[in-house]
Structure formats: C-alpha cells, structure tokens
C-alpha positions in Angstrom: 32.7 1.1 -65.3 30.1 3.2 -63.8 29.2 4.2 -60.0 25.5 4.3 -60.1 23.5 7.5 -58.9 26.7 9.8 -58.0 24.5 12.7 -59.4 21.4 14.2 -57.7 22.0 12.9 -54.5 19.5 15.1 -52.2 20.6 16.8 -49.0 18.2 17.0 -46.4 17.8 20.1 -43.9 20.0 20.4 -40.8 18.7 17.8 -38.3 16.7 15.8 -40.8 16.8 12.2 -39.9 15.3 10.7 -43.5 16.1 8.4 -46.1 17.6 10.6 -49.1 16.2 8.0 -51.5 12.8 8.6 -50.3 13.3 12.1 -49.8 14.6 12.7 -53.7 11.0 10.8 -54.7 8.9 12.8 -52.7 10.5 16.1 -54.4 10.4 14.8 -57.9 7.9 11.5 -58.7 9.3 11.4 -62.3 12.8 10.6 -60.8 12.5 6.6 -60.8 11.4 6.6 -64.5 14.5 8.6 -65.5 16.7 6.6 -63.3 15.6 3.7 -64.9 15.6 5.1 -69.0 19.1 6.4 -68.0 20.6 2.9 -67.4 18.5 1.7 -70.3 20.3 4.1 -72.5 24.0 3.2 -70.7 23.2 -0.4 -71.6 22.3 0.6 -75.4 25.6 2.7 -75.5 27.5 -0.5 -74.6 28.6 0.7 -71.2 29.7 -1.5 -68.6 27.6 -1.9 -66.2 28.3 -5.5 -64.9 31.5 -4.6 -63.0 30.0 -5.2 -59.6 28.0 -8.4 -60.8 31.6 -9.8 -62.1 33.2 -9.3 -58.5 30.1 -11.1 -56.6 30.2 -14.0 -59.4 34.1 -14.6 -58.7 33.5 -14.9 -54.9 30.9 -18.1 -55.2 30.3 -21.7 -56.8 27.5 -21.9 -59.7 23.9 -21.5 -58.3 24.6 -19.9 -55.1 22.4 -17.8 -53.1 22.8 -13.9 -53.6 20.6 -10.9 -52.1 21.0 -7.4 -54.1 20.3 -5.2 -51.2 18.9 -2.1 -52.7 18.7 -3.4 -56.4 16.9 -0.5 -58.0 15.8 -1.6 -61.5 17.9 -4.8 -61.3 20.7 -4.4 -63.0 23.3 -6.2 -60.8 20.8 -9.1 -59.8 19.8 -9.5 -63.4 23.0 -10.0 -64.3 24.0 -12.6 -61.9 20.7 -14.7 -62.4 21.5 -15.0 -65.8 25.1 -16.6 -64.8 22.8 -19.0 -63.2 22.3 -17.5 -59.4 19.7 -17.7 -57.3 19.2 -14.1 -57.0 16.8 -11.9 -54.4 16.3 -8.4 -54.8 15.0 -6.0 -52.2 14.6 -1.9 -52.9 12.5 0.4 -51.1 11.5 2.0 -54.8 8.3 0.1 -56.0 8.7 1.6 -59.5 12.0 0.5 -60.0 11.1 -3.1 -58.2 8.6 -3.1 -61.2 11.2 -2.5 -64.0 13.4 -5.3 -61.9 10.5 -7.7 -62.4 9.7 -6.6 -66.0 13.0 -6.3 -67.4 15.2 -8.7 -65.3 15.5 -12.3 -64.3 15.4 -12.8 -60.4 12.9 -12.4 -57.5 12.2 -8.6 -56.5 10.8 -7.5 -53.6 9.6 -4.0 -52.3 10.6 -3.2 -49.0 12.7 -1.1 -46.5 16.4 -2.7 -46.0 15.8 -2.0 -42.2 13.2 -4.5 -42.0 15.1 -7.1 -44.2 14.1 -10.0 -42.2 10.2 -9.3 -42.4 10.4 -8.1 -45.7 12.1 -12.1 -47.0 9.9 -13.7 -44.7 6.6 -12.1 -45.7 7.9 -13.6 -49.3 8.6 -16.9 -48.3 12.5 -16.3 -48.8 14.7 -17.6 -46.3 18.1 -16.0 -45.1 21.2 -18.2 -45.3 22.4 -16.0 -48.5 26.2 -16.7 -49.8 26.6 -13.3 -50.6 24.8 -10.2 -49.5 26.0 -7.4 -52.3 24.9 -3.7 -51.5 25.9 -1.3 -54.4 25.1 1.9 -56.0 26.0 4.2 -52.8 22.9 2.5 -51.3 24.3 3.1 -47.5 24.7 6.9 -48.2 20.8 7.2 -49.0 19.7 5.6 -45.8 18.8 8.0 -42.8 21.5 7.8 -40.4 19.4 6.3 -37.6 18.9 3.2 -39.6 22.6 2.7 -41.0 23.4 0.3 -38.2 19.6 -1.2 -38.1 20.1 -1.8 -41.6 24.0 -3.5 -41.4 22.6 -5.4 -38.8 20.0 -6.6 -41.0 22.0 -7.4 -43.6 24.7 -9.5 -41.5 21.7 -11.2 -40.6 20.5 -12.4 -44.0 24.1 -13.8 -44.6 24.8 -17.9 -44.6 27.6 -18.8 -41.5 30.6 -18.3 -44.3 28.7 -15.8 -46.5 30.0 -12.4 -46.9 28.7 -9.2 -47.3 29.8 -6.5 -50.3 29.2 -2.9 -50.0 30.5 -0.1 -52.5 29.8 3.6 -52.1 31.4 6.9 -52.5 33.6 9.4 -50.8 31.9 12.9 -49.9 28.3 11.5 -49.5 27.6 12.3 -46.0 28.9 8.7 -44.7 32.6 8.5 -44.3 34.2 5.4 -44.7 35.9 5.4 -41.3 32.5 5.5 -39.9 31.1 3.3 -42.2 33.4 0.5 -41.0 33.4 1.5 -37.2 29.2 0.7 -37.6 30.2 -2.7 -39.2 32.2 -3.4 -36.4 29.8 -2.4 -34.0 27.2 -5.2 -35.5 29.6 -7.7 -35.7 31.0 -7.8 -38.9 34.4 -8.0 -39.7 36.4 -6.5 -42.6 37.8 -9.2 -45.0 39.2 -6.9 -48.3 39.2 -3.0 -48.6 39.2 -2.5 -52.3 39.0 1.2 -54.1 36.9 -0.2 -57.1 35.0 -3.2 -58.1 38.0 -4.3 -60.4 39.6 -4.8 -57.5 42.7 -2.1 -57.1 43.5 -1.4 -53.5 42.2 0.9 -51.1 44.4 3.8 -50.7 44.3 6.9 -48.7 43.1 9.3 -51.3 40.6 6.7 -52.8 37.4 8.2 -53.4 35.4 4.9 -53.5 35.0 1.7 -51.3 34.2 -1.6 -51.5 34.3 -3.4 -48.6 34.0 -7.1 -48.5 32.8 -8.3 -44.6 31.8 -11.5 -43.1 30.2 -12.4 -39.6 
C-alpha cells in the first residue's frame, strides 16, 4: 500500500507561514499533471491504491456520506463512490479537482479547507458527514497557522456520531504529538491510533500515523 506524496515536499523559507502545496505549485506549475499521471501509472501497474478507502468503508454503512478533505485527483473518494457511498471531495488544487471530475465518480469542489464551511455551502452541500477522511499527508502541507482552523472545520463537517480519519507521515514538520494536541484543542477526542491504514497499532517508533477522531 502506498503513502501518497512522500517525495518532493517543498520546504518553506525560515519563518514562512505558507501552504506547502501552493508553494510547490508556484515553483512548478506542471506538478499537478505529473502527480495525476503518477497515480494513473501506479494503477496501470496494479499497485494497491485503495487502502485508505477500505478502512473508511469498513467504518460506515452503505450509502454513507463521506467527505474527502484534500482529495487530490479523487483516488480515495472515487473508490468510495464506486462502493456506493455519497462522496464529496474538496481540494485546493483546481487542476487535480478537474482530473477528479473527469476520471472519478463523486462530487468534487475546489476550495481551501480553512474555509470548508463556505466551500460546502456555496456548492449546496450540507455538513453532517458520517466520515471525513484526510489522507495523503494533507495536514502536513497546511500552513502552520491554519492547522487548528482546518481541524476545526473538519470537525464541524461531521455528523454528531461522525468520525474524522487523518493519515500522515513522520518527519514532515508536523509531529504526531503536536497534531494530537491541536485536535484536542478544537474539541476532537482520540478513538484509535494506528501506524498504517491496514490497522497495525501505533508504536513509539512508527513513521506513520492514522488517527481516528470524533467530537
């Protein structure tokens, strides 16, 4: 199972409070096209691209409402939509949203996760999702000043019994302990902590975190 976008992570200059994905696009406008093609190639090669979606699917009943926060080209959201869930994906990158709309089932919106409530409302989408999934190291690309606001937005998009699932790697500028502290600050509690999308428990030396959180 892959861990998306582990390579070529842009490093902001000292003191910069910027979204790393936007920084990457500013430096290399062709990045989105190569990113989408890389995943197409992985699919052609038969790689497992559905690990995150399998975990989410196991958490909910049929035709549940799922929000993919930072959906990219729709890899996770599209798989869940094919399984029959009602899926909405949101991403900052309009080029990747265009790919998702062209190649994957589901509804895809362009927008900043720090303004998720407005993005959803403008598209006529209600909050109250059964699961919000944030995979692909998305939280490590956020500008540090927006980390808590984004987590607050993701929590606000949940149904009362809904759950937020976030996965990202170590060594990317957002220590696991700091992330969990930010989650607590916005009213999220920890249900389960894992080290992989295939349910292996978190250990002291784990280099990846999958956190299942609820309000």
